[in-house]
N, C-alpha and C positions, 0 to 999 in steps of 0.2 A: 735387354736394355742395360741391366747391371753388368752383365758379362762384357758387353762392348765398352762400357765405361772403365772397367777394371783393365781391360786389354789396352785401351788408349792411355790410361794412366801409366801402365807398365812401359808402353812404348815411349812416352814422354820422359820417364825416368831414365830409360836406356839412352835416349838421345842426349839428355843432359850429361850423363856419365861419359859419353863419347866426347862431347864438347869440352867437358872439364879436363879430360885426359889430353885432348889436343892443346889446350892452354898450358898444361904442365909441360908438355913436350916443347912447345914454343918458348917457354921460359928457359928451358935448358938449351935450346938450339934455335936461335932466331932466324936461321936460314930456312926453317920449315922443311928440313930434309928428311924428316921421319917418314917411314913407310906406313902403309895402312895396316900391315901386320904388327908393326911396333905400336901403332895407335890402339889396335884391338887388345894387345897384351897389356898396355898401360891402363886401359879402361876395364880390363877384366871380363871381356866379352869374346865371343867367337870371332874368328878372322872375317867371316862373312857379315857380321853385324854392322860395322861402319858403312859397308856398301849397301846393305839392305835399308839402313836408316837414312842415308844421304845420297848414295849413288856414286859420289866421287869426292876427291880431296878438295876440289874447287868448291863444291857445294858445302863442305864443312867450313871452309874459309868464309863463305857467304853467311852461314849461320852464326859464326863467331862475330862477324861484322854486325849482323842484326842484333846480337846480344848487346853490343855497345850502344846502338841507337836506342834500344829498349831502355837501357840504363839512363841515357841522356833524357829521354822522354819522362821517365819515372821521376827523375830529380827535378825536371822543369815543372811538372805538375805538383810535386810536393812543395817546391819553393813558391809557386804561384806568384811570380814577380809582379810588382805593382807598376803603374805607369801606362803609357800608350804603346802603340805598336813598336815604335823605335826602341823604347825601354825594354820591352819584352824580348824583342829580337836580340838585343845586345846581351840581355841576361841569358838567353838560350845559347848564344855564342860562348859566353864565359863557362857555362855548364858543360857544353860539348867539348870545349878545349880541355877543361879540367879532367873529364873522363879519359881523354886520349893521353894526357900527361901523367895520369896515375901510374900507368905501366907503359911507358913509351916504347920499350923494346918489343914487348909482345904485340902492342897495337900497330907498330910499324910492320911487324911480320904479318899480321892479319891482313893489312891493306895490300901489302905486296902480294900476298897469296891469292888475292881476288883475281889475279891474272893468270892463275894456273891453267895449263892446257885442259880443254874440256869444259871450261866454265860456260854456263848457260845463263841467260837472263834470269834475274832473281827479283825478289820483292824489296831488296835493300833500298833501291832508289825511291820507290813509293813510300817506304817506311821513313826515309829521311825527309821527303817532302811533307809527310804528315807532321813531323816534329816542327818544321818551319811554318806550316800552316797554323798549328796551334799557337806558335809565337806571334804570328801575324795577327791572329784574333779577328776582331771586327773592323780592323783598319783604322782605329782612332789615331789621329795624327797624320793620316794620309790625305792628300788633296782630294776632296769629294769628286772633282771632275775626272780623276784618274782612279777612283776607287775600284771600279769593276775590273779594269785591266790589271791593276796592282794585285787584287785578290787572286786573279787567275795566274799571273806570271811571277810575282815576287817570291812566293815560297819555293818554287822550282829553281829560280835563279840563286836563291840563298843556299839551297842544297848543292847546286853545282859549284857555287863559289867556295863553300866550305870544303867540298871534296877536292877542289883544285888546290886549296891551301895544304890539305893533307898530302896531296901528290908531291908537292914541292918539299914538304916536311920529310917524307920518307926517302926522298932523294938527297936529303941533307942540305938542300938549298935554303930551307928555313929551319932555324934551330929551335930547340925546345923553348928557349927564352923568347924568341921572336914570334912564335906561333900565336900567342894570345892577341898581340897587337895586329898581326897580319890578318888574322881571321876577323877581328873587329873592324879593321879598315875595309875589308872586302864587303862585309855586311852593310856598312854605312854607305859605301859606293853604290851598291845595289839599290838601297833605299832612297838615295839622294834625289833621284828624278821623280819620286812619287810623294814625298812628304809635303805637307802644307807649306806655302812660302814662308810664313812667320816661324815655322818650326825649323827651317833650314838654317836660320841664323844661329841657333843654339845647339846644333848637332855636336856631340862630344868627340871632335876629331883628335883631341889630345887629352 
């Protein structure tokens, strides 16, 4: 039992070392043109290790994306935003955008890399929905008549909407300066059809 735990701990440390190395290489070359051999060298591991740990370069990109969502979630729970569902969702948007804009070059590269050949379905989508589900909370501020459908659908639509904003961002159709407002407007638009009628009048559109 102890041996398994130590082995798993070592595996986790190795994975983190490979991901750290990938981030350093992306900072140096946002085109993500580094080879797996270069990645292994940068991480100080054998050539086979990145393949053994992740399987492909696409899977490494997915793991890097998951790191960002983990950070967003961590900051959201640390902040514990006050208010109702609308307030919490908008707080989550601000946190998520701030994470992306801390290192826009590397984060753009990571998102672009999600489309590497050989990419397979990952847990990134579910991980993103979990963040927006936490922000949605118990649905306070949502029209009670729509509460069930909102709880089922809104978190996923918020995840899709935010990812859509990031897609335009990496294509330079949304600038760094525009991203906070575009993401905020997207979230409000998703929420608009579900909020209580008296709450719609004071949604912070500006």
